[in-house]
N, C-alpha and C positions, 0 to 999 in steps of 0.2 A: 328423579335426577334432572331430566330434561326440563321439567317444569320449573325447578329451582334455578337453572341456568337462564331460562327465559325471563324469569322474574328479576333476577340479578341484573341482567342486561338492560331491562326496562328501567330499573332503579338508577342505573348508571347514566342512562340517556336523560332522565329527568334532572339529575344533579348537574350534568354537563350543561343542560339548557339554562338552568338557573345561574351557573357560573358565567356562561357566555353573556347572559343578560346583565349581570352585575358589572362585568368588564366593559360592556358597551356604555353603560351609564358613567363609569369612571372615566373612560376615554373622552366622552363628550364634555363632561363638566370639569375634569382636571387632567388634561392630556399629558401634563408633565409628570404625573405619578405613574410609575411602572413597577409591577411586582417582579422581583428577582429572587433567585435562590440565595441562601446564606453565603455560599462560596463566591458567587458573582458579587454580592454586596460587600464582602470582605475585600475582594480585589479592588473594587471601586473606591472603597474607603482608603485603602493603602495608596492608590494612585492619587486620590485627592490630597492626602496628607503630603505626599511627595511634591505635588504641584504647589501646595501652599508654602512649603519650605523653600522651594525654588523662588517663589514670588517674593518672599521675605528677604532672601539673599540678594535678589535683583534690586529690590527697593533700596536696601542699604547701600548698594553700589551705584545707584542712580541709573541703571540700565533696565529698560522694560523687559519683563520676562517673556519668552517666546510663547505666543498663543494667549497672552494676557490681555488686560483691558487697555484701551487707548482713550485719551481724552479727545472728545469731539471739538471741532473748530468752534470757537466762541466760548470755550470753557464749560464749567459746570459738570453735570453728570457724565459718567463714562459710558462708552458703548463697546461691546466685545469685538475684538479683532477676529479676522477669519470669517466674516459673514458670508463670503462667497461660497463657503462650503455648506451653507444651510440648505435644507430641502426646499423645493419649489413651494410657493404658497398655493393654497387651494383657490380655485376660481369662484366657488360659490361660498357665501358667508355661512358660518355655523349658526349665528343668531344676528338679528337686526334689532337694535335698541332705539326706539323712537321717542323723542321728547314730547311729552303730552301738552306742553305749553304752560304747565303749572310747576313752579319751583318746588323741589323736594319730593317729586313723584317717585314711584317704585319701578320705573321703566329702565333705569340705567344699568350699566355693566357691573358696577361694584355691588349694587344690591342683588343683582341676578347671581353673581359669583358667591356672595356671602350667604345666600339662601339655597345654594346648589340648584339653581334653576327654579326658584320659588317653590321648593318642595320642603324646606325646613326653616326653622327659626333662624334669623340672621346671626351669622358668626363673623367676627372681624377677619376678613380674608388675608390681611397681612399676617396676623398672628397664626392663622391656619396655613400659611405658606402657599397660598394660591396666587398671590401677587406680591410685589415688593414696592414699598414707598421709600425713597431716599430724599435727602435734602442737602443744601449747602451748609447746614448747621442749624440746630434748633436752639432758640432762645427760651422758649416756654413749651412744656409738653414734649411729646415724641412723635415720630413719623407714623407709628401705628394708629395714633388717635385720629389721623386724618381720614381713615377709612372705617371709623367706629360708628359713623352716622349719629354722633352725639354732639351737642353744642357745648364746647368746653374751651378753656384757655389754651390756645396753641398758636405759636408764632415762629417763623424762621427768622433768625437774627440778621441784622443789617450787615452789609459787607460788599465786596467788589462784584460778586456774581451770586445773586440770591435766587433760589429756585426750590420748588417741590416737584419731584419726578415720580411718575408711575411707570413701573416695569411690568407689562402685562404677562411676561413669561416667555421662555425660549420658544414655545410652540404656538404662540398667539400674536396676532397683530390686528390693528383696527384702523378702519377708514372713518375718522371721526366727523360728526356733524354738529355737535353741540357739547358744551361743558358747563357744569354748574359749580359755583363756589359758595362756601358759607364763611363769613367773617369769624376770625378766631378770637375776637376780644369781646369782653362783656362790658367794656367802658366806651362812652361816646368820644368823638373827636379823633378817631383813628382810621377814618375812611381810606380805603385803597383807591388810588387814582391813576396809577401807572403800572400796568401789568399786561401780560399777554400769554397765549398758549403756543408752545412750540412742540414740534415733533422731530425726532431724529431720523433723517432721511438716509437710508443705506445707499441709494443711488447717488446722491450728492455728497455723501460723506460729511454731513454737517447738520446742525440744527436749523430748522426753517420755521419762520413765523407763520402761524395758522390763523391769525386774526382775520375776520371777515372784512372784505373791502368796503362793505357798507358802513357808513359812519354811524356808530351806535355808542351811546354813553356806556363807558366801562368803569363805573365807580361802584365799589362794593362798600355798602354803608356799615358802620358800626353802631351799636353792638349787635353782633351775630346776624348781620344782614345777609340775604341770600340773592344771588343773581345767576342768570343763564345767558350764554352768548353763543352765537352761531360760529362755526369753524369753516375756514376756507382751505381744505386740504387737497383740493383738486383730485380727489379719489385716491390719493396715495395712502398706503397702509404703513402704520407705525407700530413698533413694539414699545418704544419709549415716548411718553408724552409728559411735558413738564410745564407748570405754571411758573413764569419768570417775572420778577420785578424789573421794571424798565425806568423807574424814576422814583421820586420821593412820594410818600403818602401824606395824609393830612397832618401827621405828627412831625414830618420833616425829615425822616430817614427813609431808607429803602427796605426796611424790614417787611416781612410778608405774614401778617396774622391771618392764617387760614386754618379752620378746624375740620373742613370737609371739602372733598371734591367728588364729582361724578361725571361720567362720560357716556355719550350717546353716539351711535353710528353702527357700522357693519363690522362684525367680529369674524376674523378668518383664522384658519389653522395653517401654520407655516411648517 
């Protein structure tokens, strides 16, 4: 009887060690994913449904819902209100993504996330809900295609405020150093000539331009040209990064044909 108890206890220890190891991997690669009981999950779904209903009622009345999203200065993508209640950011980076000097390398954040730390075949991280891509409105294709790592026809439609935005997630932020873009048109004559990278600064409460002060040609050639540019973020960390059109392209409008972007820098847990 005693031998059976000892064996059972040893088996439980092995199973616990395996479980703890699996949770460590999940927390490192997808810290937003949390295992909860069915009761807790049902409560959270009920609360989310109630919040969504309140937001819809507020939208119809033209009054912002309490705790809802607010539009950052300069328009475009929204940033959540109540950021002062977020946990303090980690002092040491989880990972550092260094640009190799070669466009289209596998050293960036999106590739790392889509391969779960280069341990699996690449999976679109937007479709897997590991990050979120939003836009001011698509003319061709959809937002998910921007992180598919495929050359395809994708473009944000022209308008008063044209952008593609990356949301790293509630528990991640990045101090960027470089970003890479791939042109989203298979036709010539549509070069991108006026664009920049912006990050949403919680400290300043607005979008800030992250273009490097060094004068460098920022033209993205079509068809499907690829370019990488340095970022001047002054070490600040951002949850939201967006590519924004700042003027007309070679076609003459301010549409943003981009089928892929990638980011490099230091990733932190917030």
